[in-house]
C-alpha positions as CSV (number, residue, x, y, z in Angstrom):
1,M,25.5,8.1,13.9
2,D,25.9,5.1,11.6
3,L,22.9,3.3,10.1
4,K,23.5,0.1,12.1
5,D,23.3,2.0,15.4
6,A,20.2,3.9,14.3
7,A,18.5,0.6,13.4
8,H,19.5,-0.9,16.7
9,M,17.9,1.9,18.6
10,V,14.6,1.2,16.8
11,L,15.1,-2.6,17.3
12,V,15.6,-2.4,21.0
13,E,12.3,-0.4,21.5
14,S,10.3,-2.5,19.1
15,A,10.1,-5.7,21.2
16,P,6.4,-5.3,22.0
17,Y,5.4,-5.1,18.3
18,A,6.1,-8.4,16.5
19,E,5.9,-7.1,12.9
20,L,8.0,-4.0,13.6
21,R,10.5,-6.0,15.6
22,S,10.8,-8.4,12.6
23,V,11.4,-5.6,10.1
24,A,13.8,-3.8,12.5
25,Q,15.7,-7.0,13.1
26,A,16.1,-7.6,9.4
27,V,17.3,-4.0,8.8
28,Y,19.7,-4.2,11.7
29,D,21.1,-7.6,10.5
30,D,21.6,-6.3,6.9
31,F,23.4,-3.2,8.2
32,S,25.5,-5.4,10.5
33,A,26.5,-7.5,7.5
34,G,27.5,-4.4,5.6
35,Q,24.6,-4.7,3.1
36,E,22.5,-1.8,1.8
37,V,18.9,-1.9,3.0
38,P,16.3,-0.8,0.4
39,Y,14.7,2.5,1.1
40,I,11.3,1.0,1.2
41,A,12.3,-1.2,4.2
42,L,13.9,1.8,6.0
43,L,10.9,4.0,5.3
44,G,8.5,1.3,6.4
45,M,10.4,0.7,9.6
46,V,10.4,4.5,10.5
47,T,6.8,4.9,9.6
48,E,5.7,1.9,11.6
49,A,7.9,3.0,14.6
50,S,6.1,6.3,14.4
51,R,2.6,4.7,14.3
52,K,3.4,2.4,17.3
53,G,4.8,5.3,19.4
54,V,8.4,3.9,19.3
55,L,9.8,7.1,18.1
56,R,8.1,8.9,21.0
57,T,9.7,6.4,23.4
58,L,13.1,6.9,21.8
59,R,12.8,10.7,22.1
60,R,12.0,10.4,25.8
61,K,14.8,7.9,26.6
62,H,17.6,9.6,24.7
63,T,19.0,13.1,24.4
64,D,17.6,15.3,21.7
65,Q,20.9,15.1,19.8
66,A,21.0,11.3,19.8
67,F,17.3,11.0,18.7
68,D,17.8,13.6,16.0
69,E,21.0,11.8,14.7
70,M,19.1,8.5,14.6
71,V,16.2,9.9,12.6
72,V,18.4,12.0,10.3
73,A,20.7,9.0,9.6
74,L,17.7,6.7,8.6
75,L,15.8,9.3,6.6
76,H,19.0,10.7,4.9
77,E,19.7,7.2,3.6
78,T,16.1,6.8,2.5
79,D,16.3,10.1,0.6
80,R,19.7,9.2,-0.9
81,Q,18.4,6.0,-2.3
82,R,15.2,7.5,-3.6
83,T,17.1,10.2,-5.4
84,I,19.4,7.7,-7.1
85,A,16.4,5.5,-8.0
86,G,14.6,8.6,-9.4
87,D,11.6,7.7,-7.2
88,L,10.8,11.2,-5.9
89,P,7.3,12.6,-5.6
90,V,6.3,14.8,-8.4
91,R,5.0,18.2,-7.6
92,L,2.1,19.4,-9.5
93,S,2.5,22.8,-11.1
94,A,0.0,25.4,-10.0
95,R,-2.7,26.0,-12.6
96,S,-3.8,29.5,-13.5
């Protein structure tokens, strides 16, 4: 699944939530225009969709495969950008 389609799935279900809808619309518009969306915006959209129950709704409405492809597409792009930016969480080494 491409990123534009994944963002569209979130956008369609975010209508009742003005702030999430606004972010999802901006993400979708940028992907539609062929622009890269910063990982912070993608992660924020997915996080807020989870908080609002939108991901749960998407899981109920779509096949497991479609839902998984949507989530994987968005989070893979987030991880790809974070890796390039060097903005990965640091693991603390275990102390003796």
